[in-house]
Structures are given as structure tokens and as C-alpha cells.
GUZAMAR-501594 format. One record per residue (C-alpha): residue number from 1; x, z, y. Coordinates in nm, 3 decimals, padded with zeros to 5 digits, always signed. Each point is the difference from the previous one (the first is absolute). Example, Ala and Ser with C-alpha at 12.3 -4.5 7.8 and 13.67 -1.06 7.14 Angstrom:
2
pos	u	w	v
1	+01.230	+00.780	-00.450
2	+00.137	-00.066	+00.344
//
This chain:
167
pos	u	w	v
1	-00.800	-03.009	+06.707
2	-00.266	+00.270	-00.016
3	+00.040	+00.070	+00.372
4	-00.047	-00.369	+00.079
5	-00.318	-00.014	-00.208
6	-00.133	+00.316	+00.160
7	+00.078	-00.127	+00.350
8	-00.161	-00.337	-00.077
9	-00.313	+00.167	-00.137
10	-00.024	+00.235	+00.297
11	+00.046	-00.284	+00.250
12	-00.272	-00.202	-00.171
13	-00.235	+00.297	+00.002
14	+00.059	+00.071	+00.369
15	-00.040	-00.366	+00.093
16	-00.340	-00.003	-00.169
17	-00.129	+00.295	+00.202
18	-00.224	-00.071	+00.296
19	-00.274	+00.172	+00.192
20	-00.332	-00.083	+00.160
21	+00.002	+00.314	+00.213
22	-00.158	-00.040	+00.343
23	+00.280	+00.223	+00.130
24	+00.260	-00.266	-00.087
25	+00.011	-00.315	+00.211
26	+00.173	-00.305	-00.147
27	+00.296	-00.133	+00.200
28	-00.174	-00.335	+00.050
29	-00.301	+00.173	+00.159
30	+00.205	+00.175	+00.269
31	-00.037	-00.144	+00.351
32	-00.308	-00.202	-00.093
33	-00.334	+00.013	+00.174
34	-00.268	+00.160	-00.219
35	-00.375	-00.016	+00.032
36	-00.187	+00.331	+00.009
37	-00.363	+00.072	-00.092
38	-00.187	+00.328	+00.051
39	-00.207	+00.149	-00.278
40	-00.125	+00.309	-00.181
41	+00.080	+00.096	-00.357
42	-00.307	-00.008	-00.223
43	+00.172	+00.107	-00.322
44	+00.332	+00.038	-00.178
45	+00.078	-00.012	-00.369
46	+00.326	+00.038	-00.187
47	+00.136	-00.308	-00.178
48	+00.324	-00.101	-00.167
49	+00.191	-00.307	+00.113
50	+00.140	-00.167	-00.311
51	+00.378	-00.023	-00.017
52	+00.183	-00.328	+00.050
53	+00.167	-00.209	-00.266
54	+00.264	-00.198	+00.186
55	+00.203	-00.059	-00.316
56	+00.292	+00.212	+00.118
57	-00.087	+00.284	-00.237
58	-00.046	-00.234	-00.295
59	+00.323	-00.184	+00.073
60	+00.205	+00.318	+00.040
61	-00.156	+00.149	-00.313
62	+00.065	-00.319	-00.194
63	+00.367	-00.008	+00.099
64	+00.050	+00.367	-00.083
65	-00.190	-00.040	-00.330
66	+00.199	-00.308	-00.101
67	+00.334	+00.166	+00.068
68	-00.104	+00.321	-00.174
69	-00.141	-00.189	-00.299
70	+00.297	-00.232	-00.040
71	+00.253	+00.281	+00.021
72	-00.182	+00.236	-00.239
73	+00.226	+00.067	-00.296
74	+00.249	-00.226	-00.177
75	-00.196	-00.295	-00.124
76	+00.061	-00.366	-00.062
77	-00.048	-00.234	+00.293
78	-00.334	-00.131	-00.132
79	-00.139	+00.345	-00.051
80	+00.130	+00.121	+00.339
81	-00.160	-00.304	+00.167
82	-00.336	+00.066	-00.166
83	+00.008	+00.367	+00.096
84	+00.104	-00.104	+00.353
85	-00.302	-00.230	+00.031
86	-00.233	+00.274	-00.125
87	+00.163	+00.244	+00.243
88	-00.052	-00.247	+00.285
89	-00.370	-00.041	-00.080
90	-00.055	+00.374	-00.035
91	+00.200	+00.069	+00.318
92	-00.198	-00.259	+00.196
93	-00.333	+00.152	-00.109
94	+00.115	+00.351	+00.088
95	+00.158	-00.113	+00.330
96	-00.321	-00.179	+00.102
97	-00.210	+00.308	-00.079
98	+00.238	+00.226	+00.194
99	-00.014	-00.231	+00.302
100	-00.381	-00.011	-00.010
101	-00.029	+00.379	-00.026
102	+00.258	+00.079	+00.270
103	-00.161	-00.236	+00.253
104	-00.356	+00.130	-00.059
105	-00.143	+00.185	+00.302
106	-00.279	+00.245	+00.061
107	-00.216	-00.144	+00.277
108	-00.336	+00.031	+00.168
109	-00.277	-00.254	+00.054
110	-00.144	+00.048	+00.348
111	-00.344	-00.134	+00.089
112	-00.023	-00.045	+00.378
113	-00.291	-00.099	+00.221
114	+00.112	-00.194	+00.307
115	-00.163	+00.047	+00.340
116	-00.188	-00.328	-00.042
117	-00.160	+00.125	-00.323
118	+00.217	-00.195	-00.245
119	+00.159	+00.187	-00.288
120	+00.352	-00.038	-00.136
121	+00.171	+00.146	-00.306
122	+00.376	+00.053	+00.014
123	+00.228	+00.135	-00.273
124	+00.317	+00.168	+00.120
125	+00.246	+00.253	-00.136
126	-00.061	+00.361	+00.085
127	+00.159	+00.082	+00.333
128	+00.115	+00.310	+00.183
129	-00.326	-00.012	+00.189
130	-00.308	+00.155	-00.166
131	-00.303	-00.215	+00.065
132	-00.361	+00.100	-00.075
133	-00.347	-00.151	+00.017
134	-00.126	+00.001	+00.359
135	+00.349	-00.035	+00.155
136	+00.042	-00.254	+00.278
137	+00.274	-00.242	-00.103
138	+00.167	-00.320	+00.102
139	+00.078	-00.292	-00.228
140	+00.334	-00.152	+00.094
141	+00.055	-00.353	-00.132
142	+00.352	-00.145	+00.006
143	+00.104	-00.311	-00.188
144	-00.309	+00.006	-00.221
145	+00.050	+00.363	-00.103
146	-00.237	+00.275	+00.112
147	+00.062	+00.371	+00.034
148	-00.244	+00.274	+00.096
149	+00.102	+00.287	+00.225
150	-00.181	+00.265	+00.200
151	-00.116	-00.123	+00.341
152	+00.179	+00.157	+00.297
153	-00.218	+00.239	+00.197
154	-00.026	-00.083	+00.371
155	+00.217	+00.231	+00.207
156	+00.211	+00.111	-00.297
157	+00.233	-00.296	-00.011
158	+00.334	+00.034	+00.170
159	+00.141	-00.301	+00.183
160	+00.341	-00.125	-00.101
161	+00.251	+00.064	+00.279
162	+00.125	-00.319	+00.163
163	+00.367	-00.071	-00.054
164	+00.211	-00.017	+00.317
165	+00.124	-00.350	+00.081
166	+00.347	-00.085	-00.126
167	+00.267	-00.057	+00.257
//
């Protein structure tokens, strides 16, 4: 029973995890044409992206709390039910808070000036790439989502080798 509850809680926690990292491309964005804009970073500032509350954490916490509360000690059925309800409420509150905290991400707000003079602000999770003010970047937009990455330097890009035709 305890193993089942632990596995259920762990599955709910993992299902709630997601990322906004520019280094991770969503499956639905693969093999789609993206628009690209050139720009220069004006400034960067650290921000925190608030965690999500999908309800999975609250539901899992509520179930675990209800079971733990109802099975606590040898009590009459009315008392066990009341304690089970209180356990469910407490478990849901704790589960919701855990989900929100585990899905919170450290990010950066990037202010970019495009070649045409317009400015854009983009918030994205910190990536493996260290960006700084003055860096030339590209804004890649796919499916309504934008990511900022360092612009390739002419002559430093390597072409992808063509695949031989299949026979």
C-alpha cells in the first residue's frame, strides 16, 4: 500500500514537471518552419518563472492525505471519515504547494533591439549558452513561442552533410 502511494505521488510529481528551456524543443515544433529575426541584446535580468498548478499535485496530495487520515489509528467510522477529510484537505494544500515549487524555474528576461529598431522582451529559462549585452542574437519563433540564441558567425557554421540517396 505504501509503495503504491509513493509511486502514485512520484508519478504525479514527474508529470507536473516541465521546462521552458530554449535548449529543449517540443515534439510538436520539430519539422516546422520557424521565422527568424536578427537583433542585439540590450540587457538581461534574472527573473523567476512561477510554477504551474495543473491540479495533479493537489489531487495526489489529497488522495494520499485522505488515505493516511482515514487509516490513522483505531477509530470509529465517523471519526475516521472526519480525519480522512481533514487529511485530504491538508494533503491537497501540501501537494499543490509542492507542485508549484518543483515547477518553478530560474529564467532571464532578454531585451533585444531588432535590426529595424524595434525592441522585444523575451523571458526564457536559463540555457547552456551564456548571453550578454551587446551579443548578436536571433529570435526564432515557432508556433507562437520565441527563443533567443546567439547568432551564427559567418564562416563558422558547418554545413550538414547530405545523406546519400536510398537504393
